[in-house]
C-alpha positions, 0 to 999 in steps of 0.5 A: 688632391687630384683632378677628375682624371687622376692627376696629382696637383702639387704645383701652384703658380702664383701671379703676384701682379698683372704689371710688368716693367717690360712689354714683350710682344708675345705677352702683352698687346701693342696697345697695352692692357688696363691694369687692375686697381691694387685693391682688386688684387690679392693682398698679402694676407689673403695670398698667404691664406690661400697658400696655406689652403693649397698646402693643406690640399697637398700642394708642395711646390710654388712658383711665383710669376707675374706680370713681373713678380719682382715689382710687387711691393714686399716681395722678399717678406712675402717669399719668407712667409710662403717659405714658412708655410707648413707643407711647402717644400720648394719655391721658385720664381719666373722673372724677366731678371731686370731687378734680380741684380739687387734682389737675388741675395735677399730672396735667396735668404728668404727661402727662394730656391731657383729662378727661371729668367726670360732671355729671348735673345742676347742681341741688344737691338732685338731684345729692345724690339721684342720687349718694347724697350728693355735692355738685355745688359740688365737681365744678364747682370741679374742672371750673374747675381742669381748665380752668385746667390745660389739660386740654382739650377738657373733656367733661361726661357726663350720664347721663339718667335719667327721673324724676331729671334728664331735666328738666335737659338744657336747662340742661346744654346751655346751658352750651355757649352760652358755654363751649367745652365738649362736654356729652354726654348718655348713654342709661343702660345696664342692668347686673347688679342695676341692670338693671331699674331702668336699663331702666325709666329709659332716656330715648332721645337722640331725646327728649333732643335734641327737648326741647333744641331746643324750648327753645334752637333747632335743632342743626346736625350736626358728626360723625355718622360713628360713629367716636366714640361720641357724634354731635355737634351745635352751636347756631348761634354757640355756643362748645361742642358737644353730644354724644349717646351712644346705646348703647340706641337707636342702637348704635355697635358696628360701629365700636367699637375699644375694650377695657377692662381691669378693676381686677382684671386682666381684659380685658373684650371688650365693655362690655355683655357678660360675656366676659372674659379673665383676665390677672392670674392668668397674670401672677402665676403667672410667665407670660412677657411673650410668653405674656401678649401672646398671651393679650391678643391672642387675647382681643381677636381674639374680641371680639363684634360688639356687645351684645344689649340689644335681646334684653334680654340684660343683663350680669350679672357686674358693675355699671358701677363694677366695669367703668369707663366 
């Protein structure tokens, strides 16, 4: 399966829910959002059918997102069933880590391979402020459980927000000196009602990298190819590595091969554009497998080349929690 620009589409990111047990400042507006009623979201059988459609079209990698994917009921069984879908070779998950302490081992046994855990700061007070109430100790326990369960390599995602955690990047980067983790620094992306806040809070990767090198020494490049969203580097002798994800300052759209399936059954063609194709309504109206497959394929083909942040065209229809990372 390819889009109109010839890019192979092998990576599907599936939002399992629009709900979360945190309320991060860059993901959800301060007043919250109206969650969709459960009956308006993909049920397990519907989701698994769409995974099979995607696999038949050439998708080989699935990443589970949210909201927070670990709050979905029946997650372990769902992972087991996705893992058993012919053609799916890799299943990963992006999570805030709060429930990993108890779920890491069952998920690994069900077929989950890797986790990306959100960790914007290790300072308990700052973490509480950025997540509007979260406890960083629970996240650290979840990371330890994931490591013990063999969900490797562990990647830690830090969205850098000016005035909140831009002074914490050095301590986060230092984790890679002793641990075989990848710490990823992500430029904040503007969405909907948090767009103006996000634009003002962007810290470009160049600034983050300069701050880290000034404190900890030079970074040697590992992979700057653009095949992965993160450009990766390592300190001399370090056990782990750093990644810089720069959708604002250094877009990687030209090599992006990702599609996103929202929790309410829409195929989102670009994270930072509002164009979507509804799969749930045709499915519930009795469309055949072949018809659903053609809707999926045709929508994927029309993917845009990339976002339009440079023109200050921010996605408005959803905020990040309603899309998934």
